[in-house]
N, C-alpha and C positions, 0 to 999 in steps of 0.2 A: 525323562526324569524332570520334575519341576525344579526351577532355580529360584532360590531366595536371594535377592540382592541386599547387601547391607551398606548403608552410608553412615559412616562414623560421625562423631562430633568433634570438638576441639581437641585435638591430640597430636602428638608428634611421632607416634608409633601405633600400629594396630596390634601389636604383640598381645595386649590383655584380651583380645578378642579370639585368640587361637583355640583356647579350651572351649569356649562357648560355640564356635563353629564346628568343632569336632563332635560336641554333644548333639547339635542340631542335625548334622549329617547322619550320625549313628541312630538316633531316636526316630527321626521323621523320614529317613531314607530320601533326602533331597540333596541337590547340589547347592552349595552355599558360595556366593561369590562377594567378596569384600571389595568394594570400590574405594581406591585411595584418592581422597578428596585433594585436588590440586591447591597449592597455597597453604597447606596445613601439614602434610606429611612430608613436604620437602619445600625448600625456599622457592619463592616465586618472584619473578621479576615484574609482576604486575600487582595492582590492587583489585581484588575481586568484588563484584557487586552481586546482589541476590540474582539478577537477571543473567549474569554470567554463569553462575552455578546452576540455574535452571536449564540453560542451554547445554551445559556440560552433562547434566544428568540425563537429559533428553537423548543426547547422543550415545551415552554409555549403556543405557537400559534397553532391553528388548521390548517389543510391544507387548501390551497386556501383562506387564511385569508384576510380580509379588516383591514388595519392598519393605525393609525395616529401616527406619531412621531414628538415629540416637541423637539427642541434643541438637546440635546444629544441623545434622543430617535430616532430622525431622522437619526442621524449618525449611530446608532446601526442597523436601519432598512435598510439603504442604503447598508451597508456591507452584511446583510442577503440577500437582494435581488440579489446582485451579486453572492454570493456563493450558495444560494438555491432559485433560481427564481420561482420554482413551488410551493413554500411555500406560496407565496403571490398572491392574485388576484388583489388587489388595494392598492398601497402605497400613503399615504397622508403626505406630509411633511409640518409642521408647524414651521415657523422660524427656520429651521433646521440648526444644526452644520454640519460640515463636508467639508466645503471649506477652504483649508489651505491657510492662508495669513501670510506671514512674517511680524511681528510687530517689528518695530525699537524701539518704546517706550518700549515695553515689554522686548526686548533684553537688552536694556540700563539699565532698572530698575533691571533686573535679575542680570546683572554684578554688579551694585551698592550693591545689596543685599549680594553679596559675599564679597565685599570690607568692607562694613559696617554691617557685620553680627551681630555685637552686638546690633544694633537697633531691630533685630527680637526678642531679648529677653526682650524687653521692651513693654508691651502690648499695650499702646496707639500708640506708633510708628509703631508697627507691623500692627495694624488695618489701619493706614494711608497708609502705604506701599502697603498693599493688595488692598486697594481702588485705589490706583494709577495704579496698573498693571491690574485693570479691573476684578478682581476676587472676587466679592461680597460675595460669599458663602465660600471662601477660608479660611477666618480667623476662621470660625466655623468648619472647616473639620478636621477629624482625619488624622494622618500621612498616613494611608492606603488610605483614600479617596483623599488626595493630590496627592499621587503617581498614583492613578487610573485616576484622572483628567489629570495628565501630560501624561499618556499613551494614553488617548483619543485624546488629541490635536496632539500628535506625529503620531498617526495612520492616521490623515488626509493626511499626505504626500504620503501615498500609496492608498488612496481612489480615484477611477476613476469612477465618476458618469455616464460617457458616457457608461459604461458597463451594466447599468440598463435597462432592456428590459421589466419590468413589467408596467402595467398602473400606471401612476404617476401624482398626482395633487400636486401642490405647492402652499401654502398659506402663505402670508408674510405681516407683518405690515410695512408700509412705514416709520414709525419713529422708528423702532427698532434700538437701539443703539448697542446691544450686537452681533446680527447677522444682519449686514446692509442689506438694500435692494438690493445692488448690488450682494451680495452673492446668493439671491433668484433668481435673473435674471441670474446669472452664471449657477446655477443648471438647470434653464429652458433651456439654451442653450445647455447644456451638455447632458441632458436626452431626447433622441428622443422621440417625440410624446407626451411630458408632457404638461399639461395645467398649467398656471400661473395666480394666482389671488392676487391682493394686495389691502389693505384698510388702511385708517389712523386710 
């Protein structure tokens, strides 16, 4: 029986995936294995880099694997596909992170956070600030998680999806506000031979 590996995104629990995994197993008669990403689903004593995650994924996956990456999981798998293409048979990207876009709003707010750093020591204002910069999980993250998140975003500057040569399917939600549809279309343009599906 073929195994589908899933690498989740920024989350502190994989519970929301339970129903999806059941449907996949029943409908397609496949084994589904959810990989718990270190540093996200549990507290980590280290700050992770994209290269750390690539090495981790390489160890966890069987050779010639079929993998689905959601959000940050997609980012990890795209980097793996570039560095170790023989490791993957089929790459499935679901609302994947990895397209670097400079955000003026984020840059402005980060600048303000340095100027008005005192606000960050007031819990209610800190939560409002983090909501404004679009990092919903950020307020609940440990310092190491925050630094890891920053490393992941920074790594997108060096990610070149056009170097991906493995079979790739791209699945996207048309109303996704975190990773907009344009990013999915951009990945489709960059990854030669990829297929693209969107739904509302």
